[in-house]
N, C-alpha and C positions, 0 to 999 in steps of 0.2 A: 321852568316856567309853569308846568302843570302843578307843581307843589305850591307855588305862590297863589295860583287861582284857587286851589283847594283850601288853602289857609284863609283867603279872603272870604270864600263862601262859608267856611266854618265860623268865622268871625261874625258875618252877617246873620247867620242862624242864631248864634248866641245872643247877639244884640236884640233880635226880634223876640226871642224867648224871655230875655231879661226885661224888655219893655212890657211884655204881657204881664209878668208878675208885679213889676213896679207900678204899672198903671192900675192894676187891680187893688194894690195896697193903697195907693194915693186916692183912688176913688172912694175906698172905704173910710179913710182918715178924713178926707175933705167932705164927705157926705154927698158926693156926686152919685146920682142914680142914673142908670141907663135902662134901656128896655130889658126886662128880664128874659133870660133864656132858660131852656129846660136844664135841669141838673145834670142829665146825661151828656148834653152838649158841653156844659161847663166842665164836667169831669174829663171829657175827651180833650178839651183844649188844655187843661192843666196837665194831663198826662203827656200830651204832645210837647208842651213847653218844657216839662221836666225831662223827657227823653232827649230833647234838643240840647238842654244844658248838660246832661250827663254825657252825651256823645261829644259835646264840645270839650268837656274836661278830659275825656279819654283821648280824643284826637289831639288836643293841645299837649297832653303828656307825651304822646308819640312824636309830635313835632319837636318838642323840647329835647327828647331823647335823640332824635335825628340831628338836631342842631349841635348837641354835645358830641355826637359821633363825628360830625363833619369838622368841628373845631379840633377834636383830637387827631383826626387824620391830617388836617392842615398843619398842626404842630409837629406831627411825625414827619411829614414831607419837608418841613422847614429844617428839622434836625438833620435829615438826610442831605439836603442841599448845603447846609452849613458844613457838614462833615466833608462832603465832596469838595467844596470850595477850599476848606482848610487843607485837605490832602493835595489839591492842585497847587496851592500856594507853596507848600513845603516842597513839593516835587520840583516846582520851578526854581525855588530858592536853592535847592541842592544842585540842580542842573547849572545854575549860574555861578555856583561856588561862593555864595554870600557868606560873610563872616557872621557870627552871632550878633554883633552890633548892627551890621547892615540889615540883617533879618528884622531886627526890632524897628529900625528906621523905615524899612520897606513896608512892614505891617502897619505902622502908624500912618505912613503916607497913603497907603491903600484905604485906610479907614477915613482919610480926609483931614487929618490933623495938619495944622500949619507947621512951618519950620520952627517957629518960636515955641509952639506947644510941644513938639517932639523934643526939642532941646530941654524944656522944662521937665518933661516926664523922665528923660534919660539923665538929667543932671549934667548936661554938657552945654557947650556954647553953640550958637546958631551956625557959626562957621564950621564946626565939626559935623553938624547934621547936614549942612550943604555939601561938604566934601564927601560924606558917606552917601548922600543922595546921588551925587554925580557918579560915584563908583558903581552904585546900583544900576543907574541908567546905562552906563557903559557896558556893564556885564550883561544886562538884559537886551542890549542892542536898541535902546530907545533914547530919546533926548529930553523927555519931560515926564512929569508925574501922570498927566492924562494919558500919555502913550503907554506908560507902565500899567495903569489900570485897564487900558483897552486890551492889553494882552490877555488878561484874565477874563474879561468880558467876552472876547473872541473865543477863548477856550470853552467857556460855558455855553455860548451860542452854538459852537461847533458840535458840542455833545448832543444838542437837540436837532441839529440839521439832518442827520441820517433818518431819524424817525419822521420828520416832516417831509423829506424827499420821498421816502417810501410811500407815505400816505398820498402824496401828490401824483405818483406815477399812475397813469391810467391803465386799467387792465383791458387787454384786447378781448373782445367778445369771442366766445367759442364758435368755431365755424361748423 
C-alpha cells in the first residue's frame, strides 16, 4: 500500500513539474504575458521543476525494476507450484496403479477436457474414454470427475494448512 501511495505522489510531482514547463512554453508561443518575476526566482522554479522530473525518472526506473523483480518472483513461484502439482499427480497416479492410457485420460480430465475432446486427442472412441474414466474413478475411490479433481485440490490445500494453523495459534504471554 505504501508503494502505491509513493508512486501516486511521484506521479503528481511529475505532472506538476511537466505542467510548469508546458505552461511556460505555451505562454511564450501564444504570447501570453504574466507579471514578471525576478530571474533568480524564475531560475529556482526551473531548477525545482527539473529536479522533480529527474527524481521522477529515477524513481520510475526503480519502480519499473521492482515490478520486473516481482513478476520474475511470481513466475518462479508459479513454476514451483506447477512442479509440485505435477509431482503430486504422478505420485497419486502411481499409488492408484493407473495404466499409461488411464494416466493420459486422468490428466486430460483434470485439465477439464470433455470426453469427446479426450477421445479426439487420444484417437479412441468416447466409449473407451468413459471406460477408462470409470476405471480411474474406481482406483481413486471417487465417483466423478469433480471428486477426482477435489482430491488434488485437498492435497494442495492441506500443504498450506500447517503453516496457516501455526500462524493462527496464539502465543501465551510470558509470565
